[in-house]
C-alpha positions in Angstrom: -232.7 239.6 -68.6 -230.3 238.0 -71.1 -228.0 237.0 -68.1 -230.9 235.3 -66.3 -231.9 233.3 -69.3 -228.2 232.1 -69.8 -228.1 230.9 -66.1 -231.3 229.0 -66.6 -229.9 227.2 -69.7 -226.7 226.2 -67.7 -228.7 225.0 -64.8 -230.9 222.7 -67.0 -227.7 221.4 -68.8 -226.1 220.4 -65.5 -229.2 218.6 -64.6 -230.2 217.7 -61.1 -226.5 217.1 -60.1 -225.7 220.8 -60.8 -227.3 222.0 -57.7 -224.8 220.1 -55.5 -221.9 221.7 -57.1 -222.8 225.0 -55.4 -222.0 223.3 -52.1 -218.3 222.5 -53.0 -217.0 226.1 -52.3 -219.1 226.1 -49.1 -217.7 222.8 -47.8 -214.2 223.9 -48.7 -214.7 227.1 -46.7 -216.0 225.1 -43.6 -213.2 222.7 -43.7 -210.6 225.4 -44.1 -212.1 227.2 -41.2 -211.9 224.3 -38.8 -208.5 223.1 -40.0 -206.5 226.4 -39.8 -205.6 227.8 -36.4 -207.6 230.5 -34.8 -204.7 233.0 -35.1 -201.0 233.4 -36.1 -198.1 234.4 -33.9 -198.2 238.2 -34.5 -195.2 240.4 -34.0 -192.2 241.9 -35.9 -189.3 240.3 -34.2 -187.9 237.4 -32.2 -186.8 238.5 -28.7 -183.7 236.4 -27.7 -182.6 236.1 -24.0 -179.6 234.2 -23.1 -178.8 232.4 -19.7 -175.3 231.0 -19.1 -174.5 229.7 -15.6 -176.6 228.9 -12.6 -180.4 229.4 -12.3 -180.9 232.0 -9.5 -182.9 234.9 -8.4 -181.2 237.1 -11.0 -181.9 234.9 -14.0 -185.5 234.2 -12.8 -186.3 237.9 -12.8 -184.5 238.5 -16.1 -186.4 235.7 -17.9 -189.8 236.5 -16.2 -189.5 240.2 -17.0 -188.5 239.6 -20.7 -191.5 237.1 -21.2 -193.9 239.6 -19.6 -192.9 242.6 -21.6 -192.2 240.9 -24.9 -195.7 241.2 -26.4 -195.8 245.1 -25.8 -192.4 245.3 -27.3 -193.6 243.8 -30.7 -192.2 240.3 -30.2 -193.8 237.4 -32.0 -191.8 234.9 -30.1 -189.3 234.7 -27.2 -186.2 232.4 -27.6 -184.5 231.5 -24.4 -180.9 230.4 -25.1 -179.7 228.2 -22.2 -176.5 226.6 -21.0 -177.0 225.8 -17.3 -175.7 223.2 -14.8 -178.7 223.9 -12.7 -179.7 226.0 -9.8 -182.3 226.7 -7.2 -185.7 225.2 -7.2 -187.6 228.2 -6.2 -186.0 230.3 -9.0 -186.8 227.4 -11.4 -190.5 227.3 -10.4 -190.7 231.0 -11.1 -189.2 230.7 -14.6 -191.5 227.7 -15.4 -194.5 229.7 -14.3 -193.5 232.6 -16.5 -193.1 230.2 -19.6 -196.4 228.3 -19.0 -198.5 231.6 -18.6 -196.7 233.5 -21.4 -198.9 235.4 -23.9 -196.7 234.5 -26.9 -194.7 231.3 -27.6 -191.4 230.7 -25.8 -188.8 228.6 -27.6 -186.3 227.1 -25.1 -183.0 226.4 -26.9 -180.1 224.5 -25.3 -177.2 225.9 -27.2 -174.3 226.2 -28.3 -172.7 222.8 -29.0 -171.2 221.6 -25.7 -173.9 223.3 -23.7 -176.3 221.4 -21.3 -179.6 221.7 -19.5 -178.7 220.2 -16.2 -180.9 219.9 -13.1 -183.1 223.1 -13.3 -182.5 223.2 -17.1 -184.6 220.1 -17.5 -187.8 221.7 -16.0 -187.2 224.9 -18.0 -186.6 223.0 -21.3 -189.7 220.9 -20.9 -191.8 224.0 -20.2 -191.1 225.6 -23.5 -193.7 225.8 -26.3 -190.9 224.6 -28.5 -188.0 222.7 -26.9 -184.8 222.4 -29.0 -181.1 221.6 -28.5 -177.9 222.0 -30.6 -176.0 219.0 -31.7 -173.5 218.0 -29.0 -175.5 219.2 -26.0 -177.1 217.1 -23.2 -180.0 217.3 -20.8 -180.9 215.7 -17.5 -179.6 214.9 -14.0 -182.5 216.6 -12.2 -182.5 214.9 -8.8 -183.1 217.3 -6.1 -180.3 218.3 -3.5 -180.4 220.5 -0.5 -178.9 224.1 -0.3 -175.6 222.8 0.8 -175.4 220.3 -2.1 -176.2 217.3 0.0 -178.7 214.5 -0.7 -181.9 215.4 1.2 -181.9 212.1 3.1 -178.3 212.7 4.4 -179.3 216.0 5.9 -183.0 215.6 6.7 -183.8 212.0 6.9 -185.7 209.6 4.5 -189.1 211.2 5.2 -188.0 214.8 4.2 -186.1 213.3 1.3 -189.2 211.4 0.0 -191.3 214.5 0.5 -189.0 216.6 -1.6 -188.5 213.9 -4.3 -192.2 213.3 -4.7 -193.0 217.0 -5.0 -190.2 217.4 -7.6 -191.4 214.4 -9.6 -194.9 215.8 -9.6 -193.7 219.1 -10.8 -191.7 217.8 -13.7 -194.4 215.3 -14.7 -197.0 218.1 -14.8 -194.8 220.2 -17.1 -194.2 217.2 -19.5 -197.8 216.3 -19.6 -198.9 219.8 -20.3 -196.4 220.0 -23.3 -197.2 216.4 -24.4 -193.6 215.4 -23.9 -192.1 212.2 -22.5 -193.4 212.1 -18.9 -191.6 208.8 -18.2 -188.2 210.1 -19.1 -188.9 213.3 -17.1 -189.6 211.3 -14.0 -186.5 209.2 -14.7 -184.5 212.3 -14.9 -185.5 213.3 -11.4 -185.5 209.9 -9.7 -182.5 208.4 -11.4 -180.6 211.6 -12.5 -180.7 210.2 -16.1 -179.1 212.4 -18.7 -179.3 212.0 -22.6 -177.7 213.7 -25.5 -179.6 215.9 -28.0 -180.2 213.1 -30.5 -181.5 210.8 -27.8 -183.7 213.4 -26.4 -185.2 213.9 -29.9 -185.9 210.2 -30.3 -187.4 210.0 -26.8 -189.7 213.1 -27.7 -188.2 215.1 -24.8 -187.5 217.9 -27.3 -189.2 218.9 -30.6 -186.1 219.4 -32.9 -182.3 219.9 -33.2 -180.9 223.2 -34.7 -177.5 224.4 -35.1 -178.1 228.0 -34.1 -180.9 230.5 -33.3 -181.4 231.5 -36.9 -181.7 227.9 -38.0 -184.1 227.3 -35.1 -186.4 230.1 -36.4 -186.3 228.6 -39.9 -187.2 225.1 -38.8 -190.1 226.0 -36.4 -191.7 228.2 -39.1 -195.2 226.9 -39.8 -195.5 224.8 -36.7 -198.6 224.7 -34.5 -198.2 225.6 -30.7 -200.7 226.1 -28.0 -200.5 229.4 -26.0 -203.1 229.4 -23.3 -206.4 228.6 -24.9 -205.3 229.6 -28.5 -203.8 227.6 -31.3 -201.0 229.5 -33.0 -199.1 229.0 -36.1 -195.6 230.2 -35.9 -194.3 232.6 -38.6 -190.7 233.0 -37.8 -188.7 232.5 -41.0 -188.3 236.2 -41.7 -188.3 237.6 -38.2 -185.4 239.8 -37.2 -183.6 238.9 -34.0 -183.3 241.3 -31.2 -181.2 240.4 -28.1 -182.3 241.6 -24.7 -179.6 241.9 -22.0 -180.0 241.9 -18.2 -180.7 245.1 -16.3 -178.1 246.4 -13.9 -179.9 245.0 -10.8 -180.4 241.6 -12.5 -176.8 241.6 -13.5 -175.6 242.3 -10.0 -177.6 239.5 -8.6 -176.4 237.1 -11.2 -172.8 238.3 -10.7 -172.9 237.6 -7.0 -174.3 234.1 -7.8 -170.9 233.0 -9.1 -169.0 231.3 -6.2 -165.8 232.6 -7.2 -166.9 236.2 -6.9 -168.5 235.5 -3.5 -165.3 233.9 -2.3 -163.1 236.9 -3.6 -165.3 239.4 -1.8 -165.2 237.4 1.5 -161.6 236.9 1.4 -160.5 240.4 0.5 -163.1 241.7 3.0 -161.3 239.7 5.8 -158.0 241.0 4.4 -159.2 244.7 4.7 -160.3 244.2 8.2 -157.1 242.6 9.3 -155.0 245.3 7.6 -157.1 247.9 9.5 -156.3 246.2 12.8 -152.6 246.0 11.8 -152.5 249.7 11.0 -155.2 251.4 13.0 -156.3 254.7 11.6 -155.5 253.8 7.9 -159.2 254.0 7.3 -159.2 252.7 3.6 -158.5 249.1 4.3 -161.3 249.1 6.9 -163.9 250.7 4.7 -162.8 248.5 1.7 -163.1 245.3 3.8 -166.3 246.3 5.3 -167.9 246.9 1.8 -166.5 243.5 0.6 -167.8 241.7 3.5 -171.3 243.2 3.1 -171.4 242.2 -0.6 -170.2 238.7 0.1 -173.0 238.3 2.6 -175.5 239.4 0.0 -173.9 236.9 -2.4 -174.4 234.1 0.2 -178.1 234.5 0.0 -178.1 233.0 -3.4 -175.5 230.3 -2.9 -175.4 226.9 -1.2 -173.1 227.8 1.7 -171.4 225.2 3.8 -171.3 226.9 7.2 -168.6 224.6 8.5 -166.3 226.0 5.8 -167.4 229.6 6.6 -166.6 228.9 10.3 -163.2 227.6 9.3 -162.5 230.9 7.5 -163.7 232.8 10.4 -161.2 231.0 12.7 -158.5 231.7 10.2 -159.2 235.4 10.4 -159.1 235.3 14.3 -155.7 233.5 14.2 -154.3 236.2 11.8 -155.4 238.9 14.1 -154.1 237.0 17.3 -150.7 236.8 15.7 -150.4 240.6 16.0 -151.3 240.7 19.7 -149.3 237.6 20.7 -146.3 237.3 18.4 -145.6 233.6 18.0 -143.0 234.0 15.2 -145.5 233.0 12.4 -147.1 230.0 14.1 -150.6 231.6 14.5 -150.2 233.2 11.0 -149.5 229.9 9.3 -152.4 228.2 11.3 -154.6 231.0 10.1 -153.7 230.5 6.4 -154.3 226.7 6.7 -157.7 227.3 8.2 -158.5 229.8 5.5 -157.4 227.2 2.8 -159.5 224.4 4.1 -162.4 226.6 4.7 -162.2 228.0 1.2 -162.4 224.5 -0.3 -165.4 223.5 1.7 -167.3 226.9 1.6 -169.3 226.1 -1.4 -170.2 222.4 -1.1 -172.1 221.4 -4.3 -172.0 218.1 -6.2 -171.6 220.1 -9.4 -168.1 221.4 -10.1 -169.6 224.5 -11.8 -171.0 225.7 -8.4 -167.9 225.3 -6.4 -164.9 227.5 -5.9 -162.1 227.0 -8.4 -158.7 226.1 -7.0 -157.4 228.6 -9.6 -159.1 231.3 -7.5 -158.3 230.0 -4.1 -154.5 229.5 -4.4 -153.7 232.9 -6.0 -156.0 234.7 -3.5 -154.5 233.0 -0.4 -150.9 233.7 -1.8 -151.7 237.4 -2.2 -153.1 237.5 1.2 -150.0 235.7 2.7 -147.6 238.1 1.0 -149.5 241.3 2.0 -150.2 240.2 5.6 -146.8 238.6 5.9 -145.0 241.8 4.8 -147.1 243.9 7.3 -146.4 241.4 10.1 -142.6 241.5 9.6 -142.6 245.3 9.5 -144.6 245.3 12.9 -142.3 242.8 14.5 -139.2 244.8 13.5 -140.4 247.8 15.4 -140.2 245.9 18.7 -136.5 245.8 18.2 -135.8 249.5 17.3 -135.1 252.2 19.8 -137.8 254.7 20.6 -137.4 257.8 18.9 -140.3 259.9 20.5 -142.0 260.3 23.8 -140.6 260.1 27.4 -139.1 256.6 26.7 -136.8 257.9 24.0 -134.7 259.9 26.7 -133.0 256.7 27.9 -129.4 256.7 26.5 -129.6 260.4 25.5 -126.9 262.9 26.7 -127.2 266.4 28.1 -125.5 268.9 30.4 -125.9 269.5 34.1 -127.8 272.8 34.4 -126.6 273.3 38.1 -124.5 271.3 40.5 -126.1 268.0 41.2 -125.7 266.9 44.8 -128.1 264.0 45.0 -130.8 265.8 42.9 -130.6 268.7 40.5 -131.6 269.8 37.0 -130.2 268.8 33.5 -130.8 270.2 30.1 -131.4 267.9 27.2 -132.1 269.4 23.8 -133.0 272.7 25.5 -135.5 271.1 27.9 -134.9 271.2 31.6 -135.5 267.9 33.5 -135.2 267.0 37.3 -132.4 264.5 37.5 -130.7 262.3 40.3 -127.1 261.0 40.3 -125.3 258.7 42.5 -122.2 260.9 42.5 -121.8 264.6 42.7 -122.0 266.2 39.2 -120.7 269.8 38.7 -122.6 272.5 36.7 -121.9 272.2 32.9 -120.7 268.5 33.0 -122.0 266.2 30.4 -124.3 263.5 31.6 -126.1 260.4 30.2 -129.7 259.3 31.1 -129.5 255.7 32.3 -133.0 255.2 33.6 -136.3 257.0 34.3 -138.6 257.1 37.3 -141.7 258.9 36.2 -140.4 262.2 35.1 -137.2 262.0 37.2 -134.1 261.1 35.2 -131.3 259.0 36.6 -128.0 260.3 35.2 -124.4 259.6 35.3 -121.5 261.8 34.4 -119.7 260.9 31.2 -117.1 263.7 30.8 -115.2 266.5 32.5 -116.7 270.0 33.0 -117.3 271.6 29.6 -115.4 274.7 28.7 
């Protein structure tokens, strides 16, 4: 009762304005509810995945699986560290789709200094909920090329080139628009292969910020708002521990084969193994090794822009090396085979990007090793043509033996304890030493070389 009387006295003291004061906390509550996000990015860690090299089927599977499983593994955000010269459009579309439909924020980070997001990397960077770059990095040059590294117009005509170009422009523009980034520059990166530094990308609103490393990135994005699906989330990343996810064995194998140098190594040594087996029939190991390497090289070629003219030249080189064995030309075919292999190697991976070509530091040593091995085997084979026969029927020519009985026209001789039918132009007495001068089937032609033995 006393408390009620006190409240009445306070109410009369405040006057008619006092009633409105009770609305202050209510208004504050309503404004706070509308201004703050519907939720915060929940999770106990930042899952970091790293892509260095070309964008291919292996990297697409790696990124897609990591993003898909991250929420169930307790991740609040996924950080995609990237340094790529580009890659395949189909794999790029798969990665972009995974990022745009992610259940948690994906932070795409072009790092470390000196890295780049070239070609396919442009699409992936623009797709991130947060796009960041390290100082000294660059992004751009996203004009589409064919699987063989050619301009689409050169290989398919202007209509096909226009179709591919329009589709790619629409793709990159849709990504930039959804993430509220610079659509005009995104189109320019595709149409004109424009490329900019990290500072320029920030000023053009292509990316959201510049960070020195992943830890710095997590510090700088803390408190930022991002839209994930239909939700507005506030990032709480300052204290998140970092956990790195590596590729699975299968993803690593596919990505390993996507290296042009590895594919070339497998193809070359596969050919070497087959040639060695032909030079030494029955050796087995070179043939098995070569077959396995060739099989793996063909798998690798499914994820690489192969120039089939270069592949044909390498095949011609292999045929010339084999032909040298059966038609000895004193090294002419052998040299031609090596030249064909060298030229084919240079043009095997025909890409405008040096990172997607075979390095000369791989071609030269590989061909030198092949030349030394096959050259040594070829010399050894040729030497056998000039050596006397030491086994079989042909080895009897030039051998000496004894007349087993008198030879008058024909008779028998003993050579190393074996009896042979023999013919002599002159009469040979029993026990006389004879030499085989020729053979006619199993009939030996002999001549006497000494008097009758004692």
